[in-house]
C-alpha positions in Angstrom: 168.5 14.4 5.3 165.0 16.6 6.1 167.4 19.5 6.7 168.8 19.1 3.2 165.4 19.1 0.9 164.5 21.7 3.1 167.4 24.1 2.0 166.4 22.7 -1.4 162.5 23.3 -1.5 163.8 27.1 0.0 165.9 27.6 -3.0 163.2 26.3 -5.5 160.7 29.1 -3.8 163.6 31.6 -4.2 164.6 30.9 -7.7 160.8 30.5 -8.7 159.5 33.9 -7.3 162.6 35.6 -9.0 162.1 34.0 -12.6 158.3 35.2 -11.7 159.2 39.0 -10.7 161.3 38.9 -13.7 158.7 37.8 -15.9 156.6 40.4 -14.9 158.9 43.1 -14.9 159.7 42.1 -18.7 156.0 42.1 -19.7 155.1 45.2 -17.8 158.0 47.5 -19.8 157.4 45.6 -23.3 154.0 47.1 -22.7 155.6 50.2 -21.5 157.8 49.7 -25.0 154.7 49.9 -27.6 152.6 52.2 -25.6 155.5 54.6 -25.7 155.7 54.0 -29.8 151.9 54.4 -29.6 152.0 57.6 -28.2 155.3 58.7 -30.7 152.4 58.6 -33.6 149.9 60.4 -31.2 151.8 63.3 -30.0 152.9 63.4 -34.0 149.4 64.2 -34.9 148.6 66.5 -32.2 151.7 68.7 -33.1 150.5 69.1 -36.6 147.3 69.8 -35.8 148.0 72.6 -32.9 151.5 73.5 -34.1 151.0 72.7 -37.6 154.3 70.4 -37.9 155.1 67.7 -36.1 157.7 68.5 -33.3 160.8 66.0 -33.7 162.1 63.5 -31.1 164.0 60.7 -30.8 162.1 57.9 -31.9 164.0 58.2 -35.7 166.4 60.7 -35.3 170.1 59.5 -35.8 172.8 61.0 -34.0 174.1 64.0 -35.6 171.3 65.6 -36.5 171.5 68.6 -34.2 175.2 69.2 -35.9 175.7 72.4 -34.2 176.5 70.2 -30.9 179.2 68.4 -30.3 179.5 64.5 -29.8 180.7 65.2 -26.4 177.5 67.5 -25.2 174.6 65.2 -26.3 174.3 62.0 -24.6 174.7 58.7 -25.7 170.9 57.7 -24.0 168.9 59.9 -26.7 169.7 57.8 -29.2 170.6 54.3 -27.6 167.8 53.5 -25.3 166.5 50.0 -25.7 163.0 50.1 -27.3 161.4 47.0 -28.7 159.6 48.6 -31.4 162.0 51.7 -32.3 163.2 51.0 -36.1 159.2 50.0 -36.6 157.4 51.3 -39.6 156.6 55.1 -38.8 153.7 56.5 -40.8 155.1 59.0 -42.9 155.2 62.5 -42.0 152.8 65.9 -42.9 154.1 69.1 -43.3 157.6 69.8 -43.5 160.6 67.7 -43.6 161.7 66.5 -40.3 165.2 67.9 -40.8 163.5 71.1 -40.8 162.1 71.5 -38.0 165.4 70.3 -36.0 167.1 73.3 -38.1 164.9 75.6 -36.4 165.5 74.5 -32.6 169.0 74.0 -33.6 169.5 77.7 -34.8 167.1 78.8 -32.3 163.8 79.7 -34.1 161.0 77.4 -32.3 160.5 79.5 -29.5 156.6 79.6 -28.7 155.5 77.8 -26.0 154.1 74.4 -26.7 150.6 72.9 -26.6 151.6 71.0 -24.1 153.4 73.3 -21.6 152.2 75.7 -19.2 151.7 79.3 -20.2 151.4 81.1 -17.3 153.7 84.0 -16.6 156.0 82.5 -15.0 156.5 79.6 -17.2 156.5 81.7 -20.1 158.4 84.8 -18.9 161.6 83.5 -21.3 159.6 84.8 -24.1 159.6 88.2 -22.9 163.4 88.4 -22.1 165.8 89.6 -24.0 169.0 88.7 -21.7 167.5 85.2 -20.7 168.9 85.1 -17.5 168.2 82.4 -14.5 166.1 83.7 -11.3 168.9 84.0 -9.0 168.2 84.7 -5.1 170.8 86.8 -3.5 171.4 87.0 0.4 173.6 90.0 0.8 176.0 89.8 4.0 174.0 91.0 7.3 176.2 93.9 9.4 178.1 92.5 12.2 177.2 93.4 16.0 180.8 95.0 15.4 181.5 97.3 12.6 184.9 97.7 12.2 185.1 93.8 12.1 182.9 94.0 9.2 184.6 96.3 7.3 188.0 94.6 7.3 186.8 90.7 6.7 186.7 90.3 3.3 183.5 89.6 1.8 183.2 86.2 0.0 180.9 84.2 -2.2 179.2 81.4 -2.2 177.0 80.4 -5.6 174.2 77.1 -4.5 173.1 74.8 -7.0 170.4 72.6 -7.0 169.4 69.0 -7.9 167.0 67.7 -10.8 163.2 68.7 -10.3 164.0 71.4 -7.8 165.0 75.3 -7.6 166.8 77.7 -5.2 163.8 77.0 -2.3 166.0 73.8 -2.1 168.9 76.5 -0.1 166.4 79.2 0.7 164.2 77.3 3.0 166.9 75.2 4.7 170.7 75.9 4.4 169.8 79.9 4.0 167.9 79.6 7.7 170.7 77.3 9.7 173.8 79.3 8.8 175.7 80.5 11.7 176.1 84.3 12.7 179.5 84.5 11.4 178.6 83.1 7.8 175.8 85.2 7.5 177.5 88.3 8.2 181.0 87.9 5.9 179.5 85.5 3.1 176.9 86.6 0.4 174.9 83.6 -1.3 174.0 82.8 -4.6 170.8 80.6 -4.8 170.5 79.8 -8.7 167.5 78.3 -10.5 169.0 76.2 -13.5 167.8 77.1 -16.8 164.6 75.3 -17.2 164.0 75.0 -13.7 162.0 77.2 -11.2 161.6 80.5 -12.2 164.1 80.2 -14.5 163.6 80.7 -18.4 162.2 77.0 -19.8 163.3 78.0 -24.1 161.5 75.2 -26.4 165.0 75.9 -28.7 167.1 74.5 -26.4 169.2 71.1 -25.7 169.8 72.1 -22.4 173.4 71.1 -22.2 176.0 71.5 -20.0 177.1 74.0 -21.3 174.1 75.8 -21.6 174.0 75.3 -18.0 177.4 76.7 -17.5 176.8 79.0 -19.8 173.6 80.7 -17.6 175.0 80.5 -14.4 178.0 82.6 -16.0 175.9 85.0 -17.5 173.3 85.3 -14.5 176.2 85.4 -11.5 179.6 84.7 -12.3 179.9 88.1 -14.7 177.3 90.6 -13.7 178.5 90.1 -9.9 181.9 90.1 -11.1 183.1 87.2 -9.2 186.8 86.9 -9.0 186.5 84.3 -6.4 184.0 82.2 -4.9 182.9 79.0 -3.3 180.5 75.9 -5.1 178.1 74.1 -3.3 175.6 71.6 -5.1 172.9 68.8 -4.7 172.8 66.2 -7.0 172.3 67.0 -10.8 173.9 70.3 -9.1 177.4 68.7 -8.5 178.1 67.7 -12.0 177.2 71.2 -13.7 179.3 72.8 -10.1 182.6 70.6 -11.6 182.3 71.7 -15.3 181.7 75.0 -14.0 185.1 75.3 -11.6 187.1 73.5 -14.2 186.8 76.5 -16.0 187.8 78.6 -13.2 190.1 76.5 -11.5 191.8 79.5 -10.1 188.7 81.2 -9.1 186.9 78.5 -7.2 188.3 78.0 -3.6 186.2 75.2 -3.0 183.2 73.0 -3.8 180.7 71.1 -1.8 179.3 68.0 -3.7 176.2 66.6 -1.7 174.9 63.4 -3.2 177.0 63.5 -6.5 175.7 61.5 -9.8 179.2 60.4 -10.6 180.1 57.8 -12.8 183.9 57.1 -14.2 184.2 57.5 -17.9 184.5 54.1 -20.5 182.7 53.1 -23.1 178.9 53.9 -23.4 179.3 56.2 -20.1 176.5 57.5 -20.8 174.0 54.5 -21.3 175.9 52.8 -18.0 174.9 55.9 -16.0 170.9 56.0 -17.6 171.3 51.6 -16.6 172.3 52.2 -12.9 170.5 55.8 -12.1 167.0 54.4 -13.6 167.2 50.7 -14.0 163.7 49.3 -15.5 162.7 48.3 -12.1 158.6 47.7 -10.7 160.3 48.3 -7.4 160.6 50.5 -5.3 158.5 52.9 -6.6 160.7 55.5 -7.3 163.0 54.0 -9.5 160.0 52.9 -11.3 159.0 56.2 -12.1 162.5 57.6 -12.5 163.2 54.3 -15.0 159.4 56.1 -16.9 160.3 59.3 -16.8 164.0 58.9 -18.4 163.5 55.9 -20.3 160.1 56.7 -22.4 159.6 60.3 -24.2 156.7 60.3 -24.6 155.1 58.9 -21.5 157.5 61.4 -20.0 155.6 64.5 -22.2 152.0 62.3 -20.7 153.0 63.0 -17.1 154.2 66.6 -17.7 151.1 67.6 -19.6 149.2 66.2 -16.6 151.2 67.6 -14.2 153.2 70.6 -15.2 151.1 72.0 -17.7 148.2 72.4 -15.1 150.4 72.9 -12.1 148.1 75.8 -10.9 145.1 73.5 -11.0 147.0 70.7 -9.2 147.8 73.6 -6.6 144.9 74.9 -5.6 143.4 71.4 -5.2 146.2 70.5 -2.6 146.0 73.7 -1.0 141.9 72.9 -0.8 142.7 69.6 0.7 145.2 70.4 3.2 143.5 73.7 4.4 147.6 75.2 3.8 147.9 78.8 2.5 151.2 77.6 1.2 152.8 74.5 -0.1 155.6 72.7 0.9 158.7 73.8 -1.3 159.0 70.5 -2.8 155.7 69.6 -4.1 155.6 73.2 -6.4 159.3 72.6 -7.4 157.9 69.3 -8.7 155.8 70.8 -11.1 158.0 73.8 -12.5 159.7 72.5 -15.5 158.8 71.9 -19.2 159.3 68.3 -21.1 161.7 69.2 -22.8 164.0 71.0 -20.2 163.4 68.1 -17.9 163.9 65.3 -20.7 167.2 67.2 -22.0 168.9 67.9 -18.7 168.6 64.3 -17.3 170.3 62.9 -20.5 172.7 65.9 -21.8 173.3 66.5 -17.9 173.2 63.8 -15.6 173.8 61.0 -18.2 176.2 62.4 -20.6 178.1 64.2 -17.4 180.1 61.4 -17.0 181.7 61.2 -20.9 183.4 64.6 -18.9 183.3 64.7 -14.8 186.6 63.1 -15.0 187.9 65.4 -16.8 186.6 67.8 -15.0 188.5 66.4 -11.7 192.0 65.8 -13.3 191.6 70.0 -13.9 190.6 70.8 -10.7 192.9 68.3 -9.0 195.9 69.8 -10.3 194.6 73.3 -9.7 194.1 72.4 -5.9 190.7 72.9 -5.1 189.6 71.7 -1.9 186.6 69.7 -2.8 184.4 67.7 -0.2 181.5 64.9 -0.7 178.4 64.7 1.8 175.8 61.6 1.3 173.4 60.3 3.1 173.6 56.5 3.8 169.9 55.6 3.0 170.0 57.5 -0.8 168.1 55.2 -2.9 168.6 57.8 -5.8 172.6 58.2 -6.6 174.4 54.9 -5.4 177.0 55.6 -2.3 179.7 54.2 -4.9 179.7 57.3 -6.4 181.3 59.2 -4.2 183.6 56.3 -3.4 184.3 56.6 -6.7 184.8 59.9 -7.0 187.8 59.7 -4.1 189.0 56.6 -5.9 189.9 59.4 -8.7 190.4 62.5 -6.9 191.8 61.1 -3.1 192.5 64.0 -1.8 188.5 64.7 -1.6 187.1 64.8 2.4 184.1 62.3 2.1 181.6 62.2 5.0 178.5 59.8 5.2 175.2 60.7 6.8 173.4 58.0 8.9 170.2 58.1 9.2 170.0 60.3 6.0 168.3 59.9 2.2 169.4 61.8 -0.9 167.4 64.8 -0.1 167.1 64.7 3.6 171.2 65.0 3.8 170.8 68.5 3.4 168.1 68.8 6.5 170.3 66.4 8.5 173.2 67.9 7.8 172.5 71.8 7.9 175.1 71.9 11.0 177.8 71.0 8.0 177.2 74.3 7.0 179.0 75.6 9.9 182.0 75.2 8.0 181.3 78.0 5.8 182.6 81.0 8.0 185.7 79.2 8.8 186.9 78.5 5.0 190.3 80.7 4.2 
């Protein structure tokens, strides 16, 4: 009898603690809903003061305002994010009508750097660029000891695409340094800074759709270097872009390696469901809480980008002073090399919006017989392991490798030896 009472008491405590945690969680995010609503008004006033007109946001925006974009290009998560205060009365906008401001963004006329973005040479380089090409690190094959073999062996091309809030350094500082001698001799490697990240252009007149990212890679790598055939290696968000690029060139792509791919099967409201899984509103763990704040709250995210990215040179100076290091770790640098617009729209239109087109891209590649391999860390807390399993279900010929004692990012460091396969790909 006492044993039964003990179990009942334990169940009661668990239910009570669960209720308390749920109540605290709901209260915190209710407060964040209100704060984001107030920040919308605050930024509207600041934008009007510094730029003459308030910049468009998604608090009042209705789908179809950016009519030049197809429905598949813009994610439902931009419009359908739940907020208790959304739809409440807003103060009237001064200056030009909101639709005119949207039209300027859509038509590519709003090219000036926003007051809340960094205007340093690196972040504002796109303003002086005509062709708007991405920053690409190219590693040409080194000469083999046997010159005759070097001339006979065909040179193959590999394009590396990084993940969210990262850059080409993710590859050049890890995989590039650990390739086999055979791979160094026979492969030409391209590490790309995706649109809006790293040293690549960060235009304010771009919606950062999946098509935008693919077209920039075409114009910066595939076209200029005349790549008739190539392999693709991508991490996290880059996997969605890699699938879209490969589906556009199914006869040119020889193989695809996807590392921690955020893949979600297509269904109704797929983009919103992807957002709910990748950035679920939760206070714990801290990484998930940070993701939820940056993904659900447009204006709170802009505050973070203003404090961190707008002043990245000051933060870098402080960190160098505190750590007494001349060079900071590349992952720290990469976290600040974007704008709020580039990160916000890429998160929704690529990572979440990719759920609407990834199935179609996988079908194209499966029919074309493109070799697809997946690598993911067993301790990945960013992308669920189910994502890799779902791809395997959709495309049974896909090879899946789960790496023990590796998480979302360290899987590259733990399993870099897996990239020796690059010297053996036919």
